[in-house]
N, C-alpha and C positions, 0 to 999 in steps of 0.2 A: 604328689605333694604340691601345694600351691607355690612354694618357693621355686621348685623346678619348672613349673609351668611359666612363671614370670621370667625366669632366666631364658627359657626357650623363646618367649615372646620378644624379649629384648634382642636376642641374637638374630631373630628373623626379621624384625621390623624396626629396630632402634627406637622403640617406643619411649618417649620421654617419661610417661607415667611409670613404666617399668624401671627406667633408670633411677627415678626418684625413690621408688620402693627399695630397690637393691642397694643403692648408696646409703640410704637411711639405715639399712641393716648391716652395714659394714663392708659391703663389696667395694671393689676398686676397679677402675677402668683406665686402660691405656689406649690412646687413639692417635692417629696422625692425620694431618691435612697439609697439603702443599709442601711436603717434605719435612715438616716440623712435627715433633712428638710431644704429646701432652699426657698428663696423668691426673685423674680425679680420685681423691681419697679424703676420708675423715681423719686418718692417722697422722698425728703431728701437725694438724691444721692449727693456724693461729685462732681461727673461730671454729665453726661447726664443720665446715667442709672447704676443701681448697682444690684449685686446679694449678698444676705446676707445668711450666715450660722450662726445662732444664732446672735451674735453681731459683727461677723467678716464681713467686707464689702470689696468687690472687685468692683471698680467703673471704668466705661468705657465711652468713648466719643460718642459711638453709640451702638445700639442694635447689629448690625453686629459685632462690635469689641468684645462685651460681648460674643456672640455665639462662636467666633473664639478663644478667649483667656481666658475665665473664667475657673477656675479649680474647679471641683465638685467631691467630694469623691476621691480626689487624681488623677483625670483624667481630660483631657480637656472635657468641656461640650459637644462639638460637637461629641466626640467619644462615649459618654455614653447616648446621647439624646434618642435613641430608648428604653433604659431601664428605663427611668424616669417614675414615677407615678404622674400624675397630681392630686393634692389635691384640689386646689381651683383656679379658674380663675375669677377675678372680675375686 
């Protein structure tokens, strides 16, 4: 199935296009960087999708906007994306 193929692609490569596809379809992601844990989800988001650091929420109108504008560990998410450690993808 296509969905399973895209999940595998994300797990192997951390593809941003796969991330967009999967989050848009209701999947959620937990990841860490520099000892801090983050969570990306559409569930209970103030807008379309949010990224949480503990109880602090950054909410965006699209997954693309989140990728381009979210701040993670005091850096833009896009700039530190290669360094993140995927904890759980469900």
